[in-house]
C-alpha positions as a Markdown table, in Angstrom:
| # | Residue | x | y | z |
|---|---|---|---|---|
| 1 | Met | -26.0 | 20.6 | -51.8 |
| 2 | Lys | -24.3 | 17.5 | -53.5 |
| 3 | Phe | -22.4 | 16.5 | -50.2 |
| 4 | Thr | -22.7 | 16.6 | -46.5 |
| 5 | Tyr | -19.0 | 17.2 | -46.3 |
| 6 | Tyr | -15.9 | 17.1 | -48.5 |
| 7 | Tyr | -12.3 | 16.5 | -47.6 |
| 8 | Met | -8.7 | 16.5 | -49.2 |
| 9 | Thr | -6.3 | 14.4 | -47.5 |
| 10 | Asn | -2.5 | 15.5 | -47.6 |
| 11 | Phe | -3.6 | 19.1 | -48.3 |
| 12 | Leu | -0.8 | 20.2 | -46.2 |
| 13 | Asn | 2.6 | 18.5 | -45.9 |
| 14 | Lys | 4.5 | 18.3 | -42.6 |
| 15 | Gln | 6.7 | 21.2 | -43.5 |
| 16 | Glu | 3.6 | 23.3 | -44.0 |
| 17 | Ile | 2.1 | 22.2 | -40.8 |
| 18 | Lys | 5.1 | 23.3 | -39.1 |
| 19 | Lys | 5.2 | 26.8 | -40.8 |
| 20 | Ile | 1.4 | 27.4 | -40.0 |
| 21 | Asn | 1.8 | 26.2 | -36.2 |
| 22 | Ser | 4.9 | 28.6 | -35.8 |
| 23 | Leu | 3.0 | 31.3 | -37.5 |
| 24 | Val | 0.4 | 31.1 | -35.1 |
| 25 | Asn | 2.7 | 30.7 | -32.2 |
| 26 | Lys | 4.5 | 34.1 | -33.2 |
| 27 | Ile | 1.4 | 36.3 | -34.3 |
| 28 | Gly | -1.8 | 34.4 | -32.7 |
| 29 | Val | -4.1 | 36.5 | -30.8 |
| 30 | Pro | -6.1 | 34.7 | -28.0 |
| 31 | Phe | -9.7 | 34.0 | -29.5 |
| 32 | His | -12.6 | 33.7 | -27.2 |
| 33 | Lys | -15.8 | 34.1 | -29.4 |
| 34 | Gln | -17.4 | 30.5 | -29.4 |
| 35 | Ala | -20.7 | 28.5 | -29.3 |
| 36 | Pro | -22.3 | 28.5 | -26.0 |
| 37 | Thr | -21.4 | 25.1 | -25.2 |
| 38 | Val | -18.4 | 23.2 | -23.4 |
| 39 | Lys | -15.3 | 23.8 | -25.1 |
| 40 | Thr | -11.8 | 23.2 | -23.6 |
| 41 | Ser | -9.4 | 24.2 | -25.8 |
| 42 | Thr | -6.7 | 26.9 | -26.3 |
| 43 | Cys | -7.7 | 29.1 | -29.3 |
| 44 | His | -5.8 | 31.8 | -31.0 |
| 45 | Ser | -6.7 | 33.8 | -34.3 |
| 46 | Phe | -4.2 | 34.7 | -36.9 |
| 47 | Ser | -3.7 | 36.5 | -40.3 |
| 48 | Phe | -5.4 | 34.8 | -43.1 |
| 49 | Glu | -3.1 | 36.7 | -45.6 |
| 50 | Lys | -0.2 | 35.1 | -44.0 |
| 51 | Leu | -1.7 | 31.8 | -43.8 |
| 52 | Asn | -2.7 | 31.8 | -47.6 |
| 53 | Lys | 1.0 | 32.6 | -48.5 |
| 54 | Ile | 1.8 | 29.2 | -46.9 |
| 55 | Lys | -0.9 | 27.5 | -48.9 |
| 56 | Asp | -3.7 | 28.8 | -51.1 |
| 57 | Phe | -6.8 | 27.8 | -48.8 |
| 58 | Lys | -9.1 | 30.6 | -50.5 |
| 59 | Lys | -8.5 | 28.8 | -54.0 |
| 60 | Ala | -9.1 | 25.1 | -52.6 |
| 61 | Ile | -12.2 | 26.0 | -50.3 |
| 62 | Leu | -13.7 | 28.0 | -53.3 |
| 63 | Trp | -13.0 | 25.0 | -55.6 |
| 64 | Ile | -14.5 | 22.6 | -53.0 |
| 65 | Asn | -17.6 | 24.9 | -52.5 |
| 66 | Arg | -18.3 | 24.7 | -56.5 |
| 67 | Glu | -17.8 | 21.0 | -56.7 |
| 68 | Ala | -19.6 | 20.1 | -53.6 |
| 69 | Phe | -22.2 | 22.7 | -52.0 |
| 70 | Gly | -22.7 | 25.5 | -54.5 |
| 71 | Val | -23.5 | 28.1 | -51.9 |
| 72 | Asn | -23.1 | 31.9 | -52.5 |
| 73 | Leu | -20.0 | 33.1 | -51.0 |
| 74 | Phe | -18.3 | 36.2 | -50.5 |
| 75 | Ser | -14.7 | 36.4 | -52.1 |
| 76 | Asp | -13.4 | 38.0 | -49.1 |
| 77 | Ile | -12.5 | 36.1 | -46.0 |
| 78 | Ile | -14.2 | 38.0 | -43.1 |
| 79 | Asp | -13.3 | 36.3 | -40.0 |
| 80 | Pro | -9.7 | 35.6 | -39.1 |
| 81 | Pro | -8.6 | 31.7 | -39.2 |
| 82 | Val | -8.6 | 30.2 | -35.6 |
| 83 | Arg | -6.1 | 27.6 | -34.3 |
| 84 | Asn | -7.4 | 25.1 | -31.5 |
| 85 | Ile | -5.1 | 23.0 | -29.3 |
| 86 | Tyr | -7.2 | 20.3 | -27.5 |
| 87 | Ser | -5.0 | 19.0 | -24.8 |
| 88 | His | -5.5 | 15.6 | -22.9 |
| 89 | Lys | -4.3 | 17.6 | -20.0 |
| 90 | His | -7.7 | 19.3 | -20.0 |
| 91 | Lys | -9.7 | 16.5 | -21.7 |
| 92 | Gly | -9.9 | 18.9 | -24.7 |
| 93 | Gln | -13.2 | 18.7 | -26.4 |
| 94 | Tyr | -16.1 | 20.8 | -28.0 |
| 95 | Lys | -19.6 | 19.6 | -27.3 |
| 96 | Trp | -22.3 | 19.8 | -30.1 |
| 97 | His | -22.7 | 23.3 | -31.6 |
| 98 | Phe | -23.1 | 24.7 | -35.0 |
| 99 | Asp | -21.1 | 27.7 | -36.4 |
| 100 | Ala | -22.8 | 31.0 | -36.7 |
| 101 | Glu | -22.4 | 34.7 | -36.9 |
| 102 | Ala | -23.8 | 37.3 | -34.4 |
| 103 | His | -27.5 | 38.0 | -35.0 |
| 104 | Thr | -26.5 | 41.7 | -35.5 |
| 105 | Ala | -24.3 | 40.5 | -38.7 |
| 106 | Asn | -25.3 | 41.4 | -42.2 |
| 107 | Tyr | -23.9 | 38.1 | -43.4 |
| 108 | Thr | -24.2 | 34.4 | -42.9 |
| 109 | Thr | -21.6 | 31.9 | -42.0 |
| 110 | Lys | -22.2 | 29.2 | -44.4 |
| 111 | Leu | -19.2 | 26.8 | -44.7 |
| 112 | Thr | -16.5 | 25.9 | -41.9 |
| 113 | Ala | -13.2 | 24.6 | -43.3 |
| 114 | Leu | -11.1 | 22.6 | -40.6 |
| 115 | Phe | -7.5 | 21.6 | -41.2 |
| 116 | Asn | -5.5 | 19.2 | -39.0 |
| 117 | Leu | -2.3 | 20.8 | -37.8 |
| 118 | Ser | -1.3 | 18.0 | -35.4 |
| 119 | Glu | 2.3 | 17.3 | -35.5 |
| 120 | Lys | 2.1 | 14.3 | -33.0 |
| 121 | Pro | -0.1 | 11.6 | -32.7 |
| 122 | Tyr | -3.0 | 11.9 | -30.2 |
| 123 | Lys | -5.7 | 9.7 | -28.9 |
| 124 | Gly | -9.4 | 10.6 | -28.6 |
| 125 | Gly | -10.3 | 14.2 | -30.2 |
| 126 | Asp | -12.9 | 12.3 | -32.8 |
| 127 | Phe | -14.7 | 14.8 | -34.8 |
| 128 | Tyr | -18.6 | 14.0 | -35.4 |
| 129 | Leu | -21.0 | 15.7 | -37.7 |
| 130 | Phe | -24.9 | 15.2 | -37.3 |
| 131 | Asp | -26.9 | 14.6 | -40.5 |
| 132 | Gly | -29.8 | 12.7 | -39.1 |
| 133 | Lys | -27.2 | 10.6 | -37.3 |
| 134 | Asp | -23.7 | 10.8 | -35.7 |
| 135 | Leu | -21.0 | 10.6 | -38.3 |
| 136 | Leu | -17.6 | 9.9 | -37.2 |
| 137 | Ile | -15.0 | 11.9 | -39.5 |
| 138 | Lys | -12.1 | 9.6 | -39.5 |
| 139 | Glu | -10.3 | 11.4 | -42.5 |
| 140 | Leu | -10.0 | 14.6 | -40.2 |
| 141 | Ser | -7.7 | 12.7 | -37.8 |
| 142 | Gln | -5.0 | 12.6 | -40.5 |
| 143 | Pro | -2.6 | 15.6 | -40.3 |
| 144 | Gly | -2.7 | 17.7 | -43.4 |
| 145 | Thr | -6.3 | 16.9 | -44.1 |
| 146 | Leu | -8.7 | 19.9 | -45.4 |
| 147 | Phe | -12.2 | 19.2 | -44.3 |
| 148 | Val | -15.2 | 21.6 | -45.4 |
| 149 | Phe | -18.8 | 21.2 | -44.4 |
| 150 | Pro | -21.9 | 23.5 | -44.1 |
| 151 | Ser | -21.8 | 25.6 | -41.2 |
| 152 | Phe | -25.1 | 24.8 | -40.0 |
| 153 | Tyr | -24.5 | 21.2 | -39.2 |
| 154 | Leu | -24.3 | 20.1 | -35.6 |
| 155 | His | -20.7 | 19.1 | -34.8 |
| 156 | Lys | -18.4 | 18.1 | -31.8 |
| 157 | Val | -15.1 | 17.0 | -30.8 |
| 158 | Thr | -14.7 | 14.3 | -28.2 |
| 159 | Pro | -12.3 | 14.4 | -25.5 |
| 160 | Val | -8.6 | 14.1 | -26.2 |
| 161 | Thr | -7.1 | 11.3 | -23.8 |
| 162 | Lys | -3.4 | 11.3 | -25.0 |
| 163 | Gly | -1.4 | 14.0 | -26.6 |
| 164 | Glu | -2.9 | 17.4 | -28.4 |
| 165 | Arg | -5.2 | 17.6 | -31.2 |
| 166 | Ile | -4.4 | 20.8 | -33.3 |
| 167 | Thr | -6.8 | 22.2 | -35.9 |
| 168 | Gly | -7.1 | 25.4 | -37.8 |
| 169 | Thr | -10.5 | 26.9 | -38.9 |
| 170 | Ile | -11.7 | 29.1 | -41.5 |
| 171 | Phe | -15.3 | 30.2 | -41.5 |
| 172 | Met | -16.6 | 31.3 | -45.1 |
| 173 | Thr | -19.4 | 33.7 | -45.2 |
| 174 | Gly | -21.9 | 34.9 | -47.9 |
| 175 | Pro | -25.1 | 36.9 | -48.1 |
| 176 | Lys | -28.0 | 35.9 | -45.9 |
| 177 | Trp | -29.8 | 32.6 | -46.9 |
| 178 | Lys | -32.8 | 33.3 | -49.2 |
């Protein structure tokens, strides 16, 4: 792998962010599958097909994979995207974890793509990756940023202290590691 992570600022504009949030508010389904660690956010899964009509996430993520990671991915998105709302009211956070599939799955979760859907400023909610040391990812705090990293990296979100941090997540899967 060439990079630990890769990001595209301004991948989404304000209008696209509003459309995605509106879409999830209309069709989102509560999502409870998560890593066994502390997570205080509201989660909803939603339709990838409808999301991809707003912006071509699949094309962007596959391009990023080719340029930055080069892992073997399936062309289909198996898991629906998830929107997380981390509110200061609950000190929204997600402690250290990594993203993975159920042990019974016949595939591997290989890349995690996050996109900032926040419509208003917030404080706290910093995103960290662990790559031998804690890496603060400042770029993800900008609304509209698309951020992709290998799912096996430990990562966390610190408590939100003011407002709401809203992000979307897409998990890219592929054949088992060899």
